[in-house]
C-alpha positions as MATLAB code, in Angstrom:
seq = 'MPPHAISAPAENGTTPPPPPAHRDGNVLRWLGAYTASMIGSNVYFVALAWAAARTGSPGQAGLVLAVGSVPRAVLMLGGGVVADRWGPRLVVIGSDAARCVFILGMAAVLMFISPSVWLLASVALVFGAVDALFLPAVGALPPRITAPGQLARVQGMSGLATRFANVAGAPIGGLTVAIGGSASAFTAAGVLFAVSLPLLLSVRIGGLPAAKSATGTDAEAAAEERETPEAGEESRVPHDALPGPRDAADARREGAGEAGAGTETAAAEKPAGGTDGKDTASPGAGRALLDGLRYIRRHRVLAPLILVSAITQLGFVGPLNIGLVLVSEEHGWGASGLGWIIAAFSAGAAGASLLLTVRGRVPRAGFVMCASTIVGSVAIACIAYAPSVALAAVAAVCVGLLAGLGGALSGALVQTQTEPGYLGRVTSVTTLFGLGIAPLVYPVMGLAIGAWGSGPVFVASAALCAAGTTLGLCVTSLRTAELPG';
ca = [
      21.019  -40.073   65.532;
      18.404  -37.424   64.824;
      19.336  -35.067   62.295;
      19.326  -32.158   64.501;
      21.784  -33.687   67.112;
      25.576  -32.901   66.605;
      28.070  -35.517   67.702;
      30.856  -34.536   70.040;
      34.216  -34.772   68.405;
      36.373  -37.694   69.059;
      38.116  -37.570   72.177;
      41.687  -37.788   70.342;
      40.439  -35.784   67.513;
      40.905  -32.181   66.707;
      37.990  -29.757   65.663;
      38.268  -26.383   63.705;
      37.083  -23.583   65.901;
      33.455  -22.842   65.284;
      32.648  -19.961   63.072;
      31.816  -16.341   64.481;
      27.872  -16.271   64.867;
      27.406  -13.894   62.270;
      28.866  -16.155   59.708;
      27.616  -19.355   61.057;
      24.761  -20.796   58.809;
      23.244  -22.573   61.669;
      22.952  -19.390   63.783;
      21.632  -17.574   60.674;
      18.672  -19.718   60.097;
      17.707  -19.421   63.817;
      17.970  -15.845   63.208;
      15.963  -15.871   59.889;
      13.123  -17.938   61.875;
      13.334  -15.659   64.800;
      12.946  -12.697   62.511;
       9.958  -13.908   60.576;
       8.180  -15.284   63.737;
       8.926  -11.614   65.518;
       7.360  -10.101   62.523;
       4.684  -12.204   62.105;
       3.862  -11.508   65.877;
       3.789   -7.926   65.276;
       1.400   -8.231   62.347;
      -0.731  -10.402   64.426;
      -1.157   -7.441   67.116;
      -2.012   -4.922   64.507;
      -4.815   -7.262   63.055;
      -6.145   -8.272   66.510;
      -6.200   -4.369   67.233;
      -7.912   -3.344   64.173;
     -10.617   -5.935   64.523;
     -11.292   -5.388   68.065;
     -11.383   -1.404   67.269;
     -14.000   -2.191   64.392;
     -15.886   -4.928   66.265;
     -16.618   -3.134   69.804;
     -16.181    0.004   71.890;
     -12.913    1.435   72.691;
     -13.125   -0.092   76.143;
     -13.835   -3.727   74.739;
     -11.143   -3.193   72.365;
      -8.656   -2.426   75.064;
      -9.919   -5.382   77.113;
      -9.345   -7.743   74.040;
      -5.674   -6.521   73.910;
      -4.984   -6.747   77.558;
      -6.680  -10.359   78.062;
      -3.821  -12.083   76.015;
      -1.260  -10.800   78.426;
      -3.197  -12.869   81.240;
      -2.300  -16.591   80.252;
       1.220  -15.163   78.938;
       2.044  -14.282   82.497;
       0.320  -16.821   84.474;
       1.686  -19.900   82.304;
       5.187  -18.218   81.629;
       6.950  -20.194   84.555;
       5.213  -23.341   83.560;
       6.318  -22.665   79.728;
      10.063  -22.633   81.167;
       9.398  -26.294   82.630;
       8.102  -27.542   79.544;
      11.248  -26.155   77.487;
      13.605  -27.692   80.025;
      11.786  -31.180   79.946;
      11.020  -31.619   76.256;
      14.141  -29.260   74.730;
      13.657  -25.840   73.535;
      13.984  -26.915   69.907;
      10.874  -29.156   70.079;
       8.957  -26.647   71.924;
       9.671  -23.866   69.811;
       8.844  -25.692   66.719;
       5.869  -27.145   68.143;
       4.469  -23.641   69.420;
       5.227  -21.957   66.113;
       3.791  -24.399   64.372;
       0.629  -24.093   66.705;
       0.452  -20.189   66.114;
       0.610  -21.024   62.340;
      -2.235  -23.116   62.243;
      -4.246  -21.225   64.734;
      -3.802  -18.001   63.025;
      -4.343  -19.206   59.506;
      -7.458  -21.079   60.894;
      -8.726  -17.661   62.349;
      -7.972  -15.983   58.913;
     -10.431  -18.525   57.325;
     -13.292  -17.927   59.793;
     -12.919  -13.984   59.337;
     -13.467  -14.725   55.605;
     -16.963  -15.884   56.306;
     -18.100  -14.183   59.426;
     -17.758  -10.895   61.233;
     -15.933  -11.337   64.184;
     -17.484  -10.894   67.921;
     -15.538   -9.303   70.731;
     -15.719  -12.596   72.549;
     -14.262  -14.441   69.595;
     -11.372  -12.076   69.524;
     -10.786  -12.344   73.208;
     -10.525  -16.070   72.621;
      -8.234  -15.608   70.220;
      -5.967  -13.327   72.399;
      -6.109  -15.873   75.024;
      -5.010  -18.939   73.059;
      -2.290  -16.862   71.393;
      -1.174  -15.570   74.796;
      -0.912  -19.275   76.196;
       1.008  -20.615   73.049;
       3.440  -17.428   73.693;
       4.069  -18.607   77.245;
       5.564  -21.897   75.526;
       7.344  -19.985   72.702;
       8.953  -17.439   74.641;
      10.989  -19.335   77.269;
      12.055  -22.020   74.813;
      13.270  -19.455   72.178;
      15.400  -17.837   74.845;
      16.799  -21.067   75.612;
      17.937  -21.816   72.237;
      21.133  -19.723   71.391;
      23.163  -21.337   74.075;
      22.569  -24.636   72.081;
      23.500  -23.534   68.630;
      26.600  -21.514   68.924;
      29.677  -21.505   71.259;
      29.604  -19.568   74.747;
      31.927  -17.112   73.444;
      29.614  -15.928   70.600;
      26.411  -15.445   72.746;
      26.880  -11.780   73.304;
      27.209  -11.332   69.547;
      24.066  -13.523   69.296;
      22.289  -11.039   71.757;
      23.372   -8.231   69.313;
      21.893   -9.986   66.363;
      18.569  -10.815   67.911;
      18.400   -7.178   69.119;
      18.766   -6.102   65.765;
      16.335   -8.506   64.500;
      13.873   -7.357   67.130;
      14.238   -3.724   66.107;
      13.938   -4.644   62.455;
      10.645   -6.726   63.439;
       9.344   -3.842   65.246;
       9.701   -1.427   62.410;
       8.443   -3.555   59.611;
       5.678   -5.428   61.395;
       3.518   -2.506   61.919;
       3.618   -1.217   58.504;
       3.129   -4.765   56.890;
       0.187   -5.217   59.223;
      -1.242   -1.733   58.359;
      -0.902   -2.614   54.484;
      -2.495   -5.737   54.713;
      -5.436   -4.530   56.564;
      -5.860   -1.783   54.071;
      -5.822   -4.327   51.204;
      -8.208   -6.996   52.724;
      -9.022   -6.302   56.082;
      -8.289   -8.244   59.488;
      -8.460  -11.646   57.516;
      -5.808  -10.394   55.309;
      -3.734   -9.454   57.888;
      -3.939  -12.792   60.055;
      -3.206  -14.463   56.811;
      -0.147  -12.576   56.567;
       0.820  -13.226   60.182;
       0.323  -17.063   59.831;
       2.378  -17.068   56.340;
       5.371  -15.449   58.265;
       4.762  -18.204   61.166;
       4.950  -20.779   58.270;
       8.056  -19.206   56.738;
       9.847  -19.589   60.171;
       9.048  -23.214   60.544;
      11.455  -24.806   57.780;
      14.203  -22.478   59.015;
      13.717  -23.763   62.732;
      13.628  -27.345   61.534;
      16.920  -27.091   59.745;
      18.779  -25.461   62.810;
      20.796  -27.951   64.402;
      21.258  -28.537   68.093;
      24.749  -29.156   69.904;
      25.400  -31.517   72.747;
      25.302  -30.449   76.257;
      28.020  -28.326   77.431;
      29.719  -29.131   80.670;
      27.421  -28.624   83.443;
      28.116  -25.666   86.108;
      27.796  -25.623   89.698;
      24.359  -24.622   91.032;
      26.115  -21.916   92.835;
      28.597  -21.152   90.378;
      31.691  -21.650   92.463;
      34.668  -22.811   90.656;
      35.615  -25.529   93.501;
      32.138  -26.816   93.323;
      32.191  -27.009   89.521;
      35.179  -28.876   89.414;
      33.917  -31.375   91.854;
      30.800  -31.855   89.713;
      33.143  -32.178   86.723;
      34.901  -35.067   88.302;
      31.460  -36.806   88.781;
      30.233  -36.411   85.019;
      30.201  -39.462   82.802;
      33.246  -40.546   80.789;
      33.817  -38.736   77.530;
      32.045  -39.815   74.733;
      28.907  -40.756   76.648;
      27.156  -37.743   76.193;
      27.843  -37.365   72.316;
      25.782  -40.624   71.891;
      22.597  -38.599   73.497;
      20.452  -36.203   71.279;
      20.363  -32.862   72.968;
      16.641  -32.488   73.076;
      16.663  -35.995   75.110;
      18.457  -34.608   78.071;
      16.484  -33.731   81.032;
      16.729  -30.918   83.542;
      19.648  -31.247   85.833;
      18.836  -31.990   89.641;
      20.490  -31.625   93.060;
      22.360  -34.718   94.212;
      20.037  -34.518   97.057;
      16.988  -34.633   95.128;
      18.314  -37.471   93.193;
      18.902  -39.395   96.215;
      15.173  -38.773   97.613;
      13.731  -40.055   94.325;
      15.503  -43.399   94.843;
      18.329  -42.912   92.675;
      21.019  -43.685   95.362;
      21.856  -47.219   94.917;
      25.229  -45.895   93.331;
      27.438  -42.973   94.649;
      27.238  -39.515   94.108;
      28.935  -39.741   90.561;
      26.248  -42.233   89.590;
      23.619  -39.981   90.551;
      25.000  -37.053   88.632;
      25.209  -39.156   85.583;
      21.580  -40.234   85.948;
      20.500  -36.511   86.202;
      22.543  -35.652   82.938;
      21.070  -38.619   80.920;
      17.406  -39.181   79.726;
      15.551  -42.046   81.903;
      14.145  -44.936   79.843;
      15.859  -44.411   76.535;
      17.003  -41.666   74.159;
      13.640  -40.896   72.505;
      13.555  -37.402   73.936;
      11.045  -38.058   76.891;
      12.075  -37.633   80.431;
      10.046  -40.125   81.879;
      11.796  -40.184   85.163;
      11.351  -36.351   85.363;
       9.824  -34.772   88.546;
       6.452  -33.116   88.465;
       5.934  -29.749   86.831;
       5.583  -28.145   90.222;
       8.655  -30.031   91.654;
      10.823  -28.874   88.418;
       9.551  -25.268   88.938;
      10.746  -25.173   92.384;
      13.943  -26.740   91.503;
      14.611  -23.945   89.035;
      13.625  -21.253   91.577;
      15.859  -22.848   94.012;
      18.609  -23.035   91.306;
      18.514  -19.268   90.744;
      18.418  -18.639   94.349;
      21.689  -20.385   95.120;
      23.285  -19.283   92.427;
      26.152  -16.567   92.829;
      25.756  -14.771   89.642;
      22.253  -15.373   88.402;
      20.447  -14.519   91.760;
      21.687  -11.018   92.078;
      21.846  -10.504   88.009;
      17.824  -11.616   87.872;
      17.406   -9.184   90.780;
      19.131   -6.234   89.298;
      17.208   -6.847   86.212;
      14.023   -6.876   87.771;
      14.592   -3.531   89.814;
      15.909   -2.065   86.494;
      12.876   -3.178   84.381;
      10.440   -1.504   86.978;
      12.419    1.686   86.616;
      12.708    2.019   82.887;
       9.390    0.628   81.520;
       7.168    3.213   82.923;
       9.268    6.287   81.585;
       9.965    4.680   78.098;
       6.313    3.777   77.402;
       3.276    5.538   78.855;
       6.056    8.314   80.224;
       7.116    9.297   76.851;
       3.468    9.794   75.859;
       2.669   11.889   78.957;
       5.733   13.905   78.655;
       5.406   14.644   74.877;
       1.644   15.878   75.784;
       2.924   18.013   78.697;
       5.627   19.678   76.759;
       3.219   20.500   73.763;
       5.517   18.491   71.604;
       2.509   16.488   70.028;
       2.443   12.995   67.953;
       5.427   14.162   65.834;
       7.643   14.844   68.871;
       6.804   11.655   70.364;
       7.886    9.832   67.336;
      11.043   11.366   67.015;
      11.786   10.788   70.573;
      10.982    6.947   70.278;
      12.697    6.869   66.791;
      15.827    7.973   68.741;
      15.496    5.596   71.430;
      15.200    2.645   68.592;
      18.332    3.927   66.852;
      20.319    4.034   69.967;
      18.925    0.456   70.998;
      19.911   -0.638   67.598;
      23.308    1.019   67.896;
      23.894   -1.226   71.208;
      22.872   -4.351   69.360;
      25.121   -3.617   66.309;
      28.173   -2.762   68.709;
      27.689   -6.414   70.115;
      27.184   -7.846   66.745;
      30.529   -6.417   65.584;
      32.570   -6.625   68.595;
      31.306  -10.004   69.841;
      32.664   -9.856   73.544;
      32.848   -6.997   75.805;
      35.592   -7.549   78.711;
      34.303   -7.068   82.371;
      30.787   -7.559   81.199;
      29.266   -7.453   84.782;
      30.904   -4.005   85.542;
      30.123   -2.763   81.944;
      26.423   -3.696   82.118;
      25.892   -2.303   85.558;
      27.743    0.891   84.830;
      26.046    1.531   81.293;
      22.777    1.154   82.924;
      23.498    3.641   85.770;
      24.492    6.375   83.039;
      21.418    5.507   80.916;
      19.191    5.964   84.017;
      20.641    9.651   84.326;
      19.587   10.133   80.696;
      16.228    9.078   81.585;
      15.600   11.871   83.886;
      17.049   14.420   81.405;
      14.256   13.298   78.853;
      11.666   15.051   81.100;
      13.614   18.272   81.498;
      14.632   18.630   78.149;
      13.635   21.967   76.867;
      12.958   20.872   73.155;
      12.415   17.828   71.200;
      15.843   17.755   69.638;
      17.487   17.580   73.226;
      14.931   15.018   74.344;
      15.873   12.980   71.559;
      19.588   13.178   72.209;
      18.740   11.920   75.607;
      16.809    9.028   74.236;
      19.489    7.925   72.121;
      21.786    7.767   75.041;
      19.137    5.888   76.884;
      18.675    3.153   74.047;
      22.386    2.900   73.625;
      23.392    2.546   77.248;
      20.258    0.608   78.462;
      20.487   -1.468   75.363;
      23.961   -2.465   75.919;
      23.200   -3.481   79.699;
      20.264   -5.310   78.595;
      22.061   -7.241   75.944;
      24.996   -7.910   78.402;
      22.388   -9.019   80.965;
      20.848  -11.465   78.736;
      24.219  -12.855   77.506;
      25.402  -13.233   80.985;
      22.153  -15.432   81.838;
      22.810  -17.560   79.148;
      26.291  -18.310   79.703;
      26.169  -18.670   83.506;
      22.996  -20.914   83.440;
      23.136  -24.833   83.085;
      21.698  -25.660   79.862;
      19.009  -27.892   81.807;
      17.701  -24.764   83.650;
      17.709  -22.202   80.660;
      13.907  -22.745   80.144;
      13.026  -21.918   83.672;
      15.400  -19.309   84.214;
      14.469  -17.380   80.815;
      10.800  -17.740   82.018;
      11.530  -15.932   85.154;
      13.326  -13.190   83.415;
      10.778  -12.951   80.786;
       7.863  -12.835   83.419;
       9.355   -9.794   84.831;
       9.556   -7.786   81.503;
       6.028   -8.892   79.952;
       4.178   -9.800   83.059;
       5.070   -7.695   86.129;
       6.787   -4.453   84.979;
       3.915   -3.314   82.767;
       1.855   -3.108   86.022;
       3.704    0.223   86.435;
       1.993    1.868   83.852;
      -1.176    2.813   85.784;
       1.139    4.007   88.544;
       3.035    6.064   86.307;
       0.171    7.681   84.929;
      -1.102    8.514   88.280;
       2.029   10.036   89.519;
       2.712   12.013   86.582;
      -0.906   13.419   86.620;
      -0.169   14.344   90.434;
       3.157   15.603   90.457;
       4.222   16.266   86.736;
       6.706   14.270   84.655;
      10.130   15.602   86.052;
       9.823   14.391   89.705;
       8.298   10.970   88.535;
      11.238   10.489   85.818;
      13.794   11.339   88.416;
      12.406    8.683   90.872;
      12.130    6.005   87.984;
      15.841    6.829   87.309;
      16.945    6.657   90.875;
      15.205    3.194   91.073;
      17.182    2.217   87.892;
      20.365    3.569   89.375;
      19.715    1.917   92.818;
      19.248   -1.373   91.124;
      22.344   -1.353   89.216;
      24.352   -0.001   91.988;
      23.282   -3.068   94.188;
      24.644   -5.048   91.244;
      28.092   -3.046   91.573;
      28.051   -4.230   95.394;
      28.003   -7.682   94.555;
      31.542   -8.914   93.857;
      30.390  -12.052   91.876;
      28.463   -9.927   89.513;
      30.443   -7.241   89.221;
      33.490   -9.281   88.176;
      31.337  -11.641   85.956;
      32.765  -12.364   82.410;
      31.606  -13.448   79.298;
      33.451  -16.545   77.492;
      36.371  -15.645   75.621;
];
């Protein structure tokens, strides 16, 4: 058995309950790796921005920074397929190692030559492509390293790690650039990626949890449970070797129908061709991607949850990025006022993450997610009408706290509702909205504020957020969704 696989307990044995995530060494190793990698990413972006600004014109520098988002958005869904087929642990380790080698190689090159715009654009393209593999896989890992009841706490811990990485990454990047230029900053980023690798290698992956129904109904889940293999079979299979699940009808169409439905389900949950971690009988990437999209569409909780998340991100992302800059300029608050508002938002978001880390589980998660986001959307509109920086900062704290809580609960619900074999594909869809589609709002937001002012545009954005979450409250399966106890 590979060292990262965890055997299932004996059928008649008893096992102690798993420790809370914040005291689980396995989760803490993952958290340390995640934090180091996120800081490394922030240092990389500082190094790339500095090198681009020193090499070309402002327009060329902007092009270098933007070009990396293209492969990230285009390849994101494919990255989810890869994570489900090969296992998230293997993909996370491989992509993190690739980033480490590539960025350290770039640092070595910059020690001997001056970069060109095209060289930097190529670096951004390659890094963006590797990110498209890394992001879905890292999002699919938490359900495989802790109990379902701890996932909300893990969401809070990862939120705190992200805030810390954002705060620490920029100063580290700036300091290393000041000491030794872009080559020094790229070296620091590569070293941070290298630090995360041994921690990732030490993270143990548990066996697959019981499969959920694709539609999320209890009756279908019970029927599928009756068709699963005998207890103990799964414990002999390393987790990374398990392929993504498929519908019984798909399995029949692929020639697995010589046995009954139970045999088909068992075949879908075991690796074909051995236990070496390669799913040799899996469908093609396109077919697997379509299977994942159909799985989301048919799921009673995931379908409305992802729709609500997409709508609210479209409403939030504009005001909280380019919108804050333009509001500060419109009100004459300057860069210092903008800094206070952003810091207030970050403090609120960190508070939401800390709340989940300490509490661990929030009852009536679906309802709380929607209700907190609705109230947070009202606070968004208040920022534009605040008469002073202090009141705008208070509103920003409320936005960070309430929207941060809603976002963390949304992530926890995605991870607990999704069947493990689909987590990579589902994560890639949610990540694509946040990193690929929602930023398209930036130019629209800028043009709208220029035409009508910040107040009406912020109100319209807040109304879009509230409409999306109100839709969620109208869907019973989402409103009543609960996190495992």
